[in-house]
C-alpha positions as CSV (number, residue, x, y, z in Angstrom):
1,X,133.7,80.3,29.6
2,X,134.2,80.7,26.3
3,X,134.1,77.8,23.7
4,X,137.4,76.1,22.7
5,X,138.9,77.0,19.4
6,X,139.6,74.2,16.9
7,X,142.8,72.6,18.3
8,X,144.4,69.6,16.8
9,X,146.4,67.3,19.1
10,X,149.7,66.0,17.2
11,X,153.5,65.6,17.9
12,X,154.4,68.9,16.1
13,X,152.8,71.8,18.1
14,X,151.5,74.8,16.4
15,X,154.2,77.1,17.9
16,X,156.8,74.8,16.3
17,X,155.1,75.0,12.9
18,X,154.7,78.9,13.3
19,X,158.6,79.2,14.1
20,X,159.4,77.5,10.9
21,X,157.5,80.1,8.9
22,X,159.0,82.9,10.9
23,X,162.4,81.4,9.9
24,X,161.3,81.1,6.4
25,X,157.7,81.6,5.0
26,X,158.3,79.3,2.0
27,X,157.0,75.9,3.2
28,X,159.0,74.1,0.4
29,X,162.0,74.8,2.5
30,X,160.5,73.1,5.7
31,X,161.3,69.5,6.5
32,X,164.2,69.0,4.1
33,X,165.9,65.7,4.1
34,X,169.8,66.1,4.4
35,X,171.3,62.6,4.1
36,X,169.7,60.4,6.8
37,X,168.5,63.8,8.7
38,X,165.7,66.0,8.5
39,X,166.2,69.7,8.9
40,X,163.4,71.8,10.1
41,X,164.3,74.6,7.5
42,X,166.9,74.5,4.8
43,X,167.5,77.6,2.6
44,X,170.0,79.5,0.8
45,X,171.4,80.6,4.5
46,X,171.7,77.0,5.6
47,X,170.1,74.9,7.8
48,X,167.8,76.0,10.9
49,X,167.1,73.4,13.6
50,X,164.5,74.3,16.5
51,X,165.3,72.6,19.7
52,X,163.6,73.7,23.1
53,X,165.9,71.4,25.3
54,X,168.2,68.4,25.3
55,X,170.8,70.0,22.9
56,X,173.2,67.1,23.8
57,X,170.6,64.7,21.9
58,X,171.2,66.5,18.5
59,X,175.0,67.5,19.0
60,X,176.0,64.5,16.5
61,X,173.3,65.7,14.1
62,X,174.5,69.2,14.1
63,X,178.2,68.1,13.6
64,X,177.0,66.0,10.4
65,X,174.9,69.0,8.9
66,X,177.9,71.5,9.5
67,X,179.8,69.2,7.0
68,X,177.1,70.3,4.4
69,X,176.1,73.8,5.2
70,X,175.9,76.4,7.8
71,X,173.8,75.6,10.9
72,X,171.8,77.6,13.1
73,X,170.3,76.0,16.2
74,X,167.2,77.8,17.2
75,X,166.3,77.9,20.9
76,X,162.6,79.3,21.4
77,X,161.9,80.3,25.2
78,X,158.6,81.5,26.6
79,X,159.0,85.1,27.9
80,X,155.3,85.3,28.5
81,X,152.9,82.4,28.6
82,X,149.1,82.3,29.0
83,X,147.6,78.9,30.2
84,X,144.1,77.8,29.2
85,X,142.3,74.8,30.4
86,X,140.0,72.8,28.2
87,X,137.2,70.8,29.8
88,X,137.1,67.7,27.2
89,X,133.6,66.9,28.0
90,X,132.1,70.4,27.3
91,X,134.8,71.9,24.9
92,X,134.8,75.0,27.3
93,X,138.0,77.0,28.2
94,X,138.8,78.5,31.4
95,X,139.9,82.1,31.5
96,X,143.6,82.3,30.8
97,X,146.4,82.4,33.7
98,X,149.7,83.9,33.0
99,X,152.7,81.7,34.1
100,X,155.0,83.3,36.5
101,X,157.8,82.0,34.8
102,X,159.3,84.4,32.3
103,X,162.3,83.3,30.2
104,X,165.1,85.7,29.2
105,X,168.1,85.3,26.9
106,X,170.0,84.0,29.9
107,X,167.9,80.8,29.9
108,X,170.1,79.7,26.9
109,X,172.6,78.7,29.5
110,X,170.5,75.9,30.6
111,X,171.2,74.1,27.2
112,X,174.3,75.9,25.8
113,X,177.2,74.1,27.4
114,X,176.6,70.8,25.5
115,X,177.2,72.3,22.3
116,X,179.3,75.5,23.2
117,X,182.3,73.9,21.5
118,X,180.6,74.1,18.2
119,X,180.9,77.9,18.2
120,X,184.4,77.8,17.3
121,X,183.1,76.6,13.9
122,X,182.5,79.6,11.8
123,X,179.3,78.1,10.2
124,X,177.6,77.5,13.7
125,X,175.4,79.8,15.4
126,X,172.7,79.8,18.0
127,X,169.7,81.8,17.8
128,X,167.3,82.6,21.1
129,X,163.9,83.7,20.3
130,X,161.7,85.0,23.2
131,X,158.1,84.2,22.7
132,X,154.8,85.3,24.0
133,X,152.6,82.1,23.6
134,X,149.3,80.5,24.7
135,X,149.3,76.9,26.0
136,X,146.3,74.7,26.1
137,X,146.0,71.9,28.5
138,X,143.1,69.2,28.9
139,X,141.2,68.8,32.3
140,X,141.9,65.2,32.0
141,X,144.3,64.5,34.9
142,X,143.9,63.4,38.5
143,X,142.6,65.1,41.7
144,X,139.6,67.1,42.3
145,X,140.6,69.9,39.7
146,X,141.8,67.1,37.1
147,X,145.0,69.0,36.6
148,X,147.6,66.5,38.1
149,X,149.3,64.8,35.2
150,X,146.9,66.3,32.8
151,X,147.4,66.3,28.8
152,X,149.0,69.2,27.1
153,X,147.2,69.8,23.9
154,X,149.2,72.5,22.0
155,X,151.3,75.6,22.2
156,X,150.1,78.6,20.0
157,X,152.5,81.6,19.1
158,X,151.4,84.9,19.6
159,X,154.3,86.9,19.1
160,X,158.2,86.8,19.0
161,X,159.3,89.5,21.4
162,X,163.1,88.9,21.3
163,X,165.6,87.7,18.9
164,X,169.4,87.3,19.7
165,X,171.9,85.4,17.6
166,X,175.4,84.1,18.9
167,X,177.8,83.2,16.3
168,X,181.0,83.1,18.0
169,X,182.7,82.3,21.4
170,X,183.1,85.9,21.9
171,X,179.5,86.3,21.2
172,X,178.7,84.8,24.4
173,X,179.4,88.2,26.1
174,X,175.7,88.9,25.2
175,X,174.9,86.1,27.7
176,X,176.5,87.9,30.7
177,X,174.4,89.9,33.3
178,X,175.2,93.6,32.9
179,X,175.2,94.2,36.8
180,X,177.7,91.6,37.9
181,X,180.3,93.0,40.6
182,X,183.8,93.4,39.7
183,X,185.1,90.1,40.8
184,X,182.0,87.7,41.1
185,X,181.2,84.3,42.2
186,X,179.2,81.6,40.5
187,X,176.3,82.5,43.0
188,X,176.5,86.3,42.0
189,X,176.2,85.3,38.4
190,X,173.1,83.0,39.4
191,X,171.4,85.6,41.2
192,X,171.9,88.3,38.2
193,X,170.8,85.9,35.6
194,X,167.9,84.3,37.6
195,X,169.5,80.8,37.1
196,X,170.0,77.9,39.3
197,X,173.4,77.7,40.8
198,X,174.3,74.6,38.9
199,X,173.5,76.3,35.4
200,X,175.5,79.3,36.5
201,X,178.5,77.1,37.3
202,X,178.3,75.4,34.1
203,X,178.0,78.9,32.1
204,X,181.1,80.0,33.9
205,X,183.0,77.0,32.9
206,X,182.2,77.8,29.3
207,X,183.0,81.5,29.5
208,X,186.2,80.7,31.2
209,X,187.2,78.1,28.3
210,X,186.4,80.9,26.0
211,X,188.8,83.3,27.7
212,X,185.9,85.7,28.8
213,X,185.5,85.0,32.4
214,X,188.9,84.7,34.0
215,X,189.4,83.0,37.4
216,X,190.7,85.4,40.0
217,X,190.8,83.4,43.0
218,X,189.0,80.8,45.2
219,X,187.4,80.6,48.5
220,X,185.2,78.3,50.5
221,X,182.2,79.3,48.2
222,X,184.1,78.3,44.9
223,X,185.8,80.2,42.0
224,X,185.7,84.0,41.6
225,X,185.8,85.6,38.2
226,X,186.3,88.9,36.3
227,X,185.1,89.7,32.7
228,X,188.0,90.1,30.2
229,X,187.9,93.2,27.9
230,X,186.8,92.4,24.3
């Protein structure tokens, strides 16, 4: 096994710091105070806030920042993740294991419904970044393999492999699977987007409110929809 590289354990992961540089290489634009809030990045284009989950937790912050300047909510998701285990006693790394979980742009639906109404504000947008990254975990957990409830040490960005911006309610069309049948259910949407049924149902409520997915009927499985023309 190879020796571990120099990895620091702290609240901000390496991938978060790298994404700030991806959005704006000038570090003077990072961690900028705006009133009582700290923005991840602020430059001439506005504010960029990086959030991997829990959009509902920052909805009020976003609303406040929008009164000052344009805001882009950045959602990073791992399209390819290699996992390394570090033995804290020896500093050695295991060979990497590739996670079977591979995010797509559709994964934005897991978080988007809680801030979807903000897309009606011309200053608000959501940007999805698909990442290739390495995740480092310590063999300090429970069980014979010491992996149960083990510590996550760091996540390191290797490459941004996809970049999509949604800047209006109609832009949500980019988050609709292309192979949906004409007249589809939430279960069809879930299968096509590889999402849980509950997430699919939330997505379709948002698309229905935006006038993009119209309800055409209902049976024992739930509502059926069709996609309106642009």
